[in-house]
N, C-alpha and C positions, 0 to 999 in steps of 0.2 A: 276733280267731280265734270264732267262732261257734262255740255247744256244740253238737253233733249229740248227745250224749247226755245230755238233761236228767235231773236227780235229786234229790231232796227231799235236801236238806240235813237233820242231824242235829239243829240248833236248832229247824226248821221244823215236823218228825213231831211229829202229835198220835194220839192214840187209839190201834188196832191196828197201825199203821204205827212207834209211839214204842218200842212195848213187843217188837215183832221186832225193832228195833232193839239196844236193849237188851239182849236174848235172844244176839244175833249177834256183842254185842260179848262178853257170858260166856262163850259158848259158845268162840268162836275164843279169845277171850284178849287181846284187844286194845282200845284207847280209841276206835277211831276204825270207822267202819264204811264195809266196802270200797266204792267207787263201783259195784262193779257189782250190789249190794245196794239202796244207793239209787237207780239207775236203774230196776230192776227195779218198785220202787213207785211207779214213775209209768203204770204201767198196772194195769188191776184185774185183783187177785186172783192176779199173779203173784208177789208176794213172799211172801206165805202157802205157797202150793205149795211152790215153787221150796225155800224152805228149808226147812219139814214133810221136802219131799223126800230133803235133803241133810244136813237135823242127825243124824242117826243114824252118818252118815259121820265126822262130827268125836268127839261121843261115845263112838263105839268104836275109836276109834285107829287108824282106816282110810285117814284122809287124812293124817294123820301118819307111818303107816307106809312109804305110796307114798312121802310127800316124803324121810324119812330114804333110801330105796332110792333114789332119783333123784339126793339129794345126792351117792351117793358114786360115781356115774357121768358128772354131768351134765360139762359142757364149759365152763370157767370161761374165757375170754379173758382172757391178763395184761393189765392193765392197768398204767401206772406209780407210781409210788409216792405215793401220797396221803395217807403218815402226816404226823404233827404235830399242835399241839393246834386243836381247833374248839372252839364253842361243844356243853356238852351235846345241846343239839338235835339237833347232825346225828346223832350215832351212836345218839340213839334212836330217830329217823324211819328210818335205815337198819337196825337190828335190828329195829322194827317189821314193814316190809314185807317186808322177807327172809323174817322168819316168815307173815307174814299171806297175803301173794300166793304163796308156793310150798305150803301147807296149801289152801288156794283153788284152786288149780291143778288140786288133783284133784278135789276134792270137785264143781267146776263142771265140769270135764272128763267128771267120771261122769253128772254128769246130763245135758251135750251130749250124752256117748255113746245113753244111753237115751233121750234125746228122738229122736235119730238110729237107734233101731233097731239101734243097731252096738256093744252089748254084745258083750265078749266070748266066745266060746262056751266057751271051760272057764275055768281056774283058779278060785283061790278068793281073796276079799282078804286081807287078812293085819289084822287085827289085836292091840291090844296099849295098852302104854302112852303116852299120850300126851307129844308133844314140850313144853316148858314153855317156855307164850310170856313175849316179856321184859315185864318190869313198868315200862312206862318211860312221861312225861307227855310229850305229842306235843306241837307248837307250833298255834296258829291257822292251820286251811287259807286260806294267800294267794291271791287276788285281783290282778286288776292294777290295781287301786285300791292297794291294801297297801303295793306295795314298787316303787321305780325303777324310770321304764320300762327302763331297761340290764339292770337285774335278769328283768323279767318278757319281756322278748326273748331273753335266755340260757334261760331256761327254757323257750320255746317252740323255741329251736334244742336243746335238748338233747333235747326229745319226739320230735324228730326221727329221732334217732341210731337206730339200726335198725328202724326201720318205714318201709313204703314205702304205708299207706294214706292214703286221701284222703277223707272229711275225718278227720283224729286225735282219737283220744281223750286227753285231755289227762292224765296220768298223777296221782296226785294225788302221788305220791313227791317228782316234784319244786316242787310246790306249796306242802305242808311246810320240803322245803330252800330254799324261796323268802325265806326269815327269815334265813338264812346265806349271804348275797350271797357272802364271801368264799369261801366252798368252792367255792361254783357254780363261780367265776373260774377255781379251780383244777381243776375236775374237766369243765369242756368241752374243754379245750385236749390230757387227755389219754384222752377218748372219741373225740377227731373225728378223729384217725385210725383206728382200731379201723373208724368207721364207712362213713369213704371209700373203704380199702381191701375189705371186704366180710369182714372178720374177726366181727365183732359180727354183722351178720346172718346169718351162717354157724350162728354157736353158737347162736344165739337158735331159727334152725328146729331146727337138729338136736336142743335140748333140748327143744323144742315138738312133736318128731316124739317121742320119746323117753316124755316124761309121757303123750304120748295113747295108748299102747298100756297103758301103766296103769294111766290111766284107765276103757280098754274093761273090765278086766278089775275095778274099782271100780264100774263100773255093774252090775252081775250083784249087787249086795247094796242097789241099790234098790227098795223097796216100794210102789208108790204109782200112782192113779188117774193115767190121760192126761188133762192140764187141757184145757180149752176154747181159750184161747190159745199150745197147744205151740208150733204154728210161729213163734210172736212172744215164745217168751221162750227158746227153741232161736236164734236169729238173735242177740239182747241177750246172750245168754251167749259164741254165738260170737265174735261181736267182741271181747269182752273175752279171752278166752282165745289169740285168734288174735294179738292188737294189746299192748292197754295191759299187763292179765298176763303176756301168754304174751313180752313181753320184758324186761318188768322185774324177773323172775325172774333170768333171767341177766344183768339188769346192774346189778342189787343185789349181787347173790354176788359178782360181779367187783372192786364197787366196796367190799363190806364186804373184799375179799381184800387190795386194794391198802391198803387203813386200815394190816393190821397183824395178823400170825400170831396174835395173840390174841383175833380178832373171826372 
């Protein structure tokens, strides 16, 4: 699978990029930098501008408040039970992405709405206490060479669920979960029917549309000068909102729910 969305790895980041990655980790409260930020780091000036524009939405709890309201209204497809003992890394990965993808969905949604001049005409973004970020260690981000061929093929099949884009962005959550192949082997057959009958896709679209309306209100809080690379940034951010982040918010929440009520 070719990578249509090149990215700077955290290990390879230096100078300003490394400093920005560290600030993103500290501000969002997770141990890894989401792929969208690492992709923005590949073209000149995009990451510094985008992060400066949305960082206040995190610090003031605006993205968190929007995420909390969204979770109360989102459609969560019913997935067959995934309860059972798994390596600690499985719950760590799911908890981390359930938090970061949902928060990023709103901060980045607000950024896209602002860049499109589609901020809501009224409404006031809610500020408040931030949601606690899970304090977990994640396994290394797996590549094809790191896992058995059948595991990598399962990662690619799972990545197609709930998505129609070509080429696909490879969701990082599945790459982290590739270190738990037995869990992926249990996950695929319970998600496949929901993908095939359209249940998963319909929930993803509905949740994405609901999030967009909340993001348009949040965009009213962005105060920034329009960047030179506005179109390129909007295109990149929209790709993640419409696909990788936009689908994984629903999938991850459904999988965590299937793992058990304590999650």
